[in-house]
C-alpha positions as CSV (number, residue, x, y, z in Angstrom):
1,M,-4.8,-10.8,15.3
2,A,-2.9,-8.5,17.6
3,V,0.5,-6.9,16.6
4,R,1.6,-5.1,19.7
5,N,5.3,-4.8,19.2
6,I,6.7,-3.0,16.2
7,E,10.0,-4.8,16.7
8,A,8.2,-7.8,15.0
9,F,8.8,-5.9,11.8
10,V,12.6,-5.6,12.1
11,D,14.1,-6.8,8.8
12,F,10.6,-7.0,7.4
13,K,10.4,-6.2,3.8
14,P,6.9,-4.7,2.9
15,D,5.0,-5.9,-0.1
16,F,4.3,-2.6,-1.8
17,D,1.2,-4.0,-3.4
18,V,-0.6,-4.5,-0.1
19,P,-1.0,-2.5,3.1
20,T,1.1,-3.5,6.1
21,V,-0.8,-4.0,9.4
22,L,1.4,-2.5,12.2
23,F,-1.1,-2.9,15.0
24,E,-4.5,-4.5,15.3
25,E,-6.6,-5.2,18.5
26,E,-10.3,-5.2,19.2
27,G,-11.4,-3.2,16.2
28,H,-8.5,-0.7,16.4
29,A,-5.8,-0.9,13.8
30,V,-2.8,1.0,12.3
31,Y,-1.6,0.4,8.8
32,W,1.5,1.5,6.9
33,L,0.4,2.4,3.4
34,G,3.7,4.1,2.3
35,T,4.8,4.5,-1.3
36,D,7.1,2.5,-3.5
37,N,9.1,5.5,-4.8
38,E,12.8,4.7,-4.6
39,T,14.0,8.0,-3.2
40,V,16.0,9.0,-0.1
41,F,13.0,11.3,0.7
42,R,10.5,8.4,0.9
43,C,7.1,9.4,2.3
44,N,5.0,7.4,4.7
45,T,1.2,7.5,4.8
46,Y,-0.6,5.7,7.7
47,L,-4.2,4.7,8.2
48,I,-5.9,4.5,11.6
49,T,-9.1,2.5,11.8
50,D,-11.4,2.3,14.8
51,G,-14.7,0.6,14.4
52,E,-16.3,2.3,11.4
53,E,-14.1,5.3,11.5
54,Y,-11.1,5.6,9.1
55,I,-8.6,8.4,9.2
56,L,-5.5,8.9,7.1
57,V,-2.4,10.4,8.7
58,D,-0.3,12.6,6.3
59,P,-2.1,11.3,3.1
60,G,0.7,12.6,0.9
61,N,1.2,14.2,-2.5
62,R,-1.0,13.9,-5.6
63,C,1.6,11.9,-7.5
64,F,1.1,8.9,-5.2
65,F,-2.6,9.2,-4.5
66,S,-3.4,6.3,-6.8
67,Q,-1.0,4.0,-4.9
68,V,-2.4,5.0,-1.5
69,K,-6.0,4.7,-2.7
70,K,-5.2,1.2,-4.1
71,R,-4.0,0.1,-0.7
72,V,-6.9,1.7,1.1
73,A,-9.2,-0.2,-1.2
74,Q,-7.8,-3.5,0.1
75,I,-9.0,-2.6,3.6
76,I,-12.2,-0.6,3.0
77,E,-14.1,1.2,0.2
78,P,-12.1,4.4,-0.2
79,S,-15.2,6.6,0.0
80,K,-15.3,5.5,3.7
81,I,-12.2,7.5,4.5
82,G,-13.7,10.1,6.8
83,G,-10.7,12.2,7.9
84,L,-7.2,13.4,7.0
85,I,-4.7,14.4,9.7
86,L,-2.4,17.1,8.1
87,C,0.5,17.7,10.5
88,H,1.5,20.7,8.4
89,Q,0.7,22.2,5.0
90,D,3.6,21.0,2.8
91,P,2.6,19.2,-0.5
92,D,4.3,15.9,0.4
93,V,1.9,15.8,3.4
94,A,-1.3,17.5,2.3
95,A,-1.7,18.0,-1.5
96,S,-3.7,14.8,-2.0
97,M,-6.5,16.2,0.2
98,V,-7.9,17.5,-3.2
99,D,-8.2,13.9,-4.4
100,W,-9.7,12.6,-1.2
101,L,-12.3,15.3,-1.2
102,E,-13.3,14.1,-4.7
103,V,-13.6,10.6,-3.4
104,N,-15.7,11.8,-0.3
105,D,-16.6,15.4,-0.1
106,C,-17.5,14.9,3.6
107,V,-13.9,14.2,4.6
108,R,-12.9,16.1,7.7
109,I,-9.5,17.9,7.8
110,Y,-7.7,17.7,11.1
111,A,-5.2,20.6,11.3
112,N,-4.1,23.8,13.1
113,P,-5.8,27.1,12.1
114,R,-2.5,28.5,10.8
115,I,-2.2,25.4,8.6
116,N,-5.8,25.7,7.5
117,V,-5.4,29.2,6.1
118,L,-2.9,27.8,3.6
119,L,-4.7,24.7,2.5
120,P,-7.1,26.6,0.1
121,H,-4.0,27.2,-2.1
122,Y,-4.4,23.6,-3.2
123,G,-7.7,24.7,-4.9
124,V,-10.3,23.6,-2.3
125,S,-11.8,25.7,0.4
126,D,-15.2,24.0,1.2
127,Y,-14.5,21.2,3.7
128,D,-15.2,20.1,7.3
129,F,-12.4,21.5,9.4
130,Y,-11.4,20.2,12.9
131,D,-9.4,22.6,14.9
132,I,-6.8,20.6,16.8
133,E,-5.7,23.6,18.8
134,E,-9.2,24.3,20.1
135,N,-9.9,20.5,20.5
136,P,-6.6,18.8,21.2
137,E,-8.3,15.4,21.9
138,Y,-10.5,13.5,19.5
139,V,-12.6,10.6,20.8
140,L,-12.8,7.6,18.5
141,P,-15.9,5.3,18.4
142,S,-14.2,2.8,20.8
143,G,-13.5,5.6,23.3
144,K,-9.8,5.6,22.5
145,L,-8.3,9.0,21.9
146,L,-6.2,10.8,19.3
147,H,-4.2,13.4,21.2
148,F,-2.8,16.2,19.2
149,V,0.5,17.6,20.4
150,T,1.6,21.0,19.0
151,A,5.2,21.2,17.8
152,P,5.8,24.9,16.9
153,F,8.6,25.5,14.4
154,L,9.4,21.8,13.9
155,H,9.5,22.8,11.2
156,S,6.2,24.6,10.4
157,P,5.2,27.3,12.8
158,M,2.2,25.3,14.0
159,A,3.2,21.7,13.1
160,F,1.8,19.0,15.4
161,A,2.1,15.3,16.1
162,T,-0.7,12.8,16.8
163,Y,-0.6,10.3,19.7
164,D,-3.0,7.3,19.3
165,T,-3.9,5.9,22.8
166,G,-5.1,2.7,21.2
167,S,-1.8,1.7,19.6
168,R,0.4,3.9,21.7
169,C,1.9,5.1,18.4
170,L,3.2,8.7,18.0
171,F,2.6,9.9,14.4
172,S,5.3,12.6,14.4
173,G,5.2,14.1,10.9
174,D,8.5,15.6,10.0
175,I,9.8,15.2,13.6
176,F,12.1,12.2,13.8
177,A,12.2,12.0,10.0
178,A,15.2,10.7,8.2
179,I,16.7,10.8,4.7
180,E,17.8,7.3,3.9
181,S,19.5,5.7,0.9
182,S,19.0,2.1,2.3
183,W,15.5,2.4,3.7
184,K,14.0,-0.2,6.1
185,L,10.5,-0.1,7.5
186,V,11.8,-0.3,11.1
187,V,15.0,1.1,12.6
188,T,17.4,-1.6,13.7
189,D,20.6,0.4,14.5
190,F,19.6,3.7,16.0
191,D,23.2,5.1,16.4
192,A,23.6,4.7,12.6
193,H,20.1,6.0,12.0
194,K,21.0,9.3,13.8
195,E,23.1,10.3,10.8
196,N,20.1,9.9,8.5
197,M,18.1,12.0,11.0
198,D,20.8,14.7,11.0
199,M,20.5,15.1,7.3
200,F,16.9,16.2,7.8
201,H,16.8,17.8,11.2
202,I,19.8,20.1,11.2
203,D,18.5,22.1,8.2
204,Y,14.7,21.8,8.7
205,M,14.2,22.2,12.4
206,A,14.2,25.7,13.9
207,S,16.2,25.4,17.1
208,N,17.1,23.4,20.2
209,V,14.5,25.4,22.2
210,A,11.8,24.2,19.8
211,A,13.0,20.6,20.0
212,R,13.3,20.5,23.8
213,G,9.9,22.2,24.1
214,F,8.2,19.4,22.1
215,V,10.0,16.7,24.0
216,K,8.7,18.2,27.3
217,K,5.1,18.0,25.9
218,L,5.6,14.2,25.5
219,D,6.1,13.6,29.2
220,G,3.7,11.1,30.5
221,L,2.9,9.5,27.2
222,S,3.6,5.7,26.9
223,I,5.1,5.6,23.4
224,D,5.4,2.1,21.8
225,A,6.6,3.4,18.4
226,I,7.4,6.7,16.6
227,L,5.9,6.8,13.1
228,P,7.5,9.7,11.1
229,Q,6.4,10.9,7.7
230,H,9.9,10.3,6.2
231,G,12.2,7.4,6.8
232,S,11.9,4.5,9.1
233,I,9.6,3.7,12.0
234,I,11.4,3.9,15.4
235,P,10.4,1.0,17.6
236,H,9.9,1.0,21.4
237,E,13.4,0.0,22.3
238,H,14.8,3.1,20.6
239,V,12.2,5.6,21.7
240,P,14.2,6.9,24.7
241,A,17.2,7.4,22.5
242,A,15.1,9.2,19.9
243,L,13.8,11.6,22.6
244,D,17.3,12.2,23.8
245,Y,18.4,12.9,20.3
246,L,15.8,15.6,19.9
247,N,16.4,17.0,23.3
248,D,20.1,17.5,22.5
249,L,19.6,18.5,18.9
250,C,21.7,21.5,17.6
251,C,20.0,22.8,14.5
252,G,18.6,25.7,12.5
253,T,19.2,29.1,14.2
254,D,21.6,27.4,16.8
255,L,24.0,26.9,13.9
256,L,23.3,30.0,11.9
257,Y,23.6,32.4,14.9
258,P,25.9,30.7,17.4
259,D,27.0,34.0,18.9
260,L,23.5,34.9,19.9
261,E,23.0,32.0,22.3
């Protein structure tokens, strides 16, 4: 089975009891695991599988650990989860690392050093740490790459996104996130969706300089879909508009200190 086009999931209503396969080709797959919490601040958790390697992206908070684990168990034995990509240190992204380390104490944490200094506040400090700043590309068993793209001050000082060359998906963390009362798995009307993104980005993102700097780092990447941690997935047809949105974004200090531009 090969699902190449996220547009295939337009108007798709996920079954919250099972994982949703977003992409699958030649032993490389991306799953949406999500959560069924009915909130405007819905969190997305994703699973990347490549051969016998299994990595969770933004595993989430502890409240929904059992949900995520249940969905993982329908794909693999949960103890086979070998890595957690933590785009920043906030509890909605990272807190369940404690639970995953109990499932497998060899789980590797992929993060930035400035994120890593805060993670022990969750109560764990003895784990395998992969420094995404020192090693910005990770080679999967198939030879496909995870490319880590730093995104300073969007919104964490050393936040980062992850580009998967196998699926051509950009796991963007809080960047491109949205607060939605009528959530869909995939964006259908991007102009309307921008209002949902505004409710998050204007207050949480630092400045237009930070936003434009990140967009510039994406030059040359062929992005088939943007998979944020909050809100809906942005399919290929809306990726250019999403990049333009971020490039033109007025937010944070731009609004607080307009006279200092």
